Backbone as a ProteinNet text record, in pm:
[ID]
protein_1_A
[PRIMARY]
XXXXXXXXXXXXXXXXXXXXXXXXXXXXXXXXXXXXXXXXXXXXXXXXXXXXXXXXXXXXX
[TERTIARY]
10688.1	10790.3	10885.3	11012.1	11110.3	11097.4	11144.4	11131.5	11198.9	11317.3	11387.6	11306.7	11255.1	11174.7	11048	10986.4	10866.8	10898.7	11010.8	11050.9	11073.6	11139.9	11163.9	11030.6	10941.7	10809.1	10732	10730.6	10657	10719.1	10851.1	10917.8	10880.1	10881.1	10843.8	10700.1	10608	10467.6	10453.7	10522.8	10516.5	10566	10680.6	10735.6	10647.1	10597.6	10509.3	10384.4	10321.4	10199.2	10224.1	10337.7	10371.3	10389.4	10461.6	10483.4	10353.1	10270.3	10140.6	10056.2	10056.8	9981.4	10038.2	10170.8	10232.7	10188.3	10184	10139.2	9994.2	9910.5	9769.2	9755.3	9830.7	9824.9	9867.2	9976.7	10025.1	9925.3	9869.9	9771.8	9644.6	9607.4	9489.3	9514.2	9634.9	9669.5	9661.1	9712.2	9706.9	9561.7	9481.2	9339.1	9270.4	9296.4	9232.7	9273.6	9401.4	9447.9	9375.8	9358.1	9291	9140.4	9082.1	8936.7	8883.7	8963.9	8919.2	8932.3	9000.4	9018.4	8965.7	8848.9	8781.4	8866.9	8933.6	9016.3	9131.1	9198.7	9309.6	9257.4	9142.2	9084.3	9053.9	8989.1	8953.4	9079.4	9176.7	9302.2	9373.7	9379.9	9443.7	9371	9237.7	9158.6	9182	9185.9	9208.1	9344.9	9447.3	9582.3	9589.7	9527.7	9526.5	9451	9336	9257.1	9337.1	9397.9	9476.2	9588.3	9659.3	9769.9	9719.4	9611.9	9557.1	9497.2	9430.5	9370.2	9478.2	9583.5	9694.9	9761.3	9779.2	9841.5	9754.7	9623.9	9531.3	9536.3	9542.5	9551	9678.7	9788.7	9916.5	9909	9835.6	9823.8	9742.2	9649.6	9562.8	9624.6	9736.5	9801.9	9895.6
8822.5	8834.4	8715.2	8741.7	8634	8554.6	8431.6	8343.5	8404.1	8460.4	8520.8	8637.3	8721.2	8835.3	8787.5	8681.9	8627.3	8577.5	8509	8459.2	8573.8	8677.1	8794.2	8859.6	8869.2	8928.8	8851.1	8719.3	8639.4	8651.4	8655.4	8677.9	8814.5	8914.8	9049.4	9052.1	8991.7	8987	8922.9	8813.6	8741.7	8829.6	8892.7	8979.9	9102.1	9159.4	9275.4	9240.3	9129.3	9088.1	9059.2	8998.1	8972.4	9103.1	9197.2	9326.7	9404	9400	9467.1	9407.1	9275.1	9209.6	9247.1	9255.4	9297.9	9438.9	9528.3	9665.4	9666.3	9589	9582.2	9528.2	9423.4	9364.7	9465.4	9537.5	9636.1	9749.8	9797.1	9905.1	9858.6	9732.5	9680.5	9672.1	9628.9	9625	9765.7	9863.6	10002.9	10048	10016.7	10051.4	9989.8	9862.5	9794.3	9857.8	9892.2	9953.7	10085.1	10161.9	10291.2	10272.4	10192	10178.1	10105.1	10017	9939.7	10014.8	10128.2	10205.5	10347	10374.7	10502.2	10622.9	10615.3	10728.2	10755.3	10649.3	10665.2	10719.3	10668.5	10713.3	10862.9	10908.7	11050.4	11136.2	11092.4	11167.5	11176.6	11065.6	11062.3	11153.9	11148.1	11233.6	11380.9	11415.9	11556	11604.2	11519.9	11558.7	11575.8	11485.5	11498.4	11623.2	11647.1	11764.9	11891.8	11899.9	12018.5	12042.2	11935.7	11949.1	11995.5	11935.4	11974.2	12113.9	12146.7	12279	12386.5	12361.8	12457.2	12472.1	12361.7	12366	12445.7	12427.5	12501.2	12650.2	12683.7	12825.1	12889.1	12814.8	12868.1	12899.4	12818.6	12840.2	12964.7	13000.5	13114.6	13246.7	13241.3	13366	13419.6
7562	7665.1	7655.7	7672.4	7673.1	7802.5	7799.1	7916	8038.8	8023.2	8136.8	8192.2	8103.4	8147.4	8218.7	8167.1	8231.9	8372.3	8386.2	8518.3	8615.6	8568.9	8653.5	8688.2	8589	8612	8718.6	8710.7	8809	8947.9	8954.6	9083.9	9139.9	9052.9	9095.3	9145.5	9070.4	9112.4	9249.5	9269.4	9395.9	9510.5	9493	9597.4	9619.5	9511.3	9521.2	9601.2	9567.2	9636.5	9784.1	9816.1	9957	10032.9	9973.5	10039.1	10054.1	9951.8	9958.9	10071.1	10082.3	10189.4	10325.9	10337.1	10463.5	10501.2	10402.5	10429.2	10476.6	10410.7	10448.9	10590.2	10622.2	10756.4	10862.4	10836	10933.3	10950.3	10840.4	10849.7	10918.9	10899.3	10966.9	11117.1	11156.3	11298.8	11357.8	11286.4	11330.4	11343.9	11243.3	11245.7	11367.6	11392.2	11505.4	11637.9	11654.1	11778.7	11803.8	11699.4	11715	11731.3	11647.8	11647.4	11771	11828.4	11944	12076	12075.5	12198.1	12172.8	12227.4	12200.2	12241.1	12355.7	12401.3	12304.9	12263.5	12168.8	12036.1	11992.7	11866	11869.7	11976.2	11987.9	11996	12075.2	12088.1	11953	11881.5	11750.5	11652.1	11653	11563.9	11595	11723.4	11761.6	11715.6	11734.9	11692.6	11541	11467.4	11321.3	11278.8	11341.1	11308.1	11334.6	11453.4	11488.2	11387.9	11351.3	11256.4	11120	11072.2	10941.8	10944.8	11053.9	11067.3	11069.6	11149	11154.9	11018.3	10948	10815.8	10718.4	10726.8	10640.7	10671.7	10800.3	10838	10785.9	10788.8	10741	10591.7	10516	10371.5	10339.6	10427.1	10398.4	10440.8	10507.5	10552.6	10449.9
[MASK]
+++++++++++++++++++++++++++++++++++++++++++++++++++++++++++++

């Protein structure tokens, strides 16, 4: 790799890793909000189930 390409690669890696960590942090916050509140968790699960179940039924028709 040329020096310029290496520099760009390292900058890219750094930015990629920061963004990936930001995504993980945000998803963990989301997970904690849902997992720490049983009512919200059950409601969220029911809504996801209903949406997926309805979508599956539409495919079989």
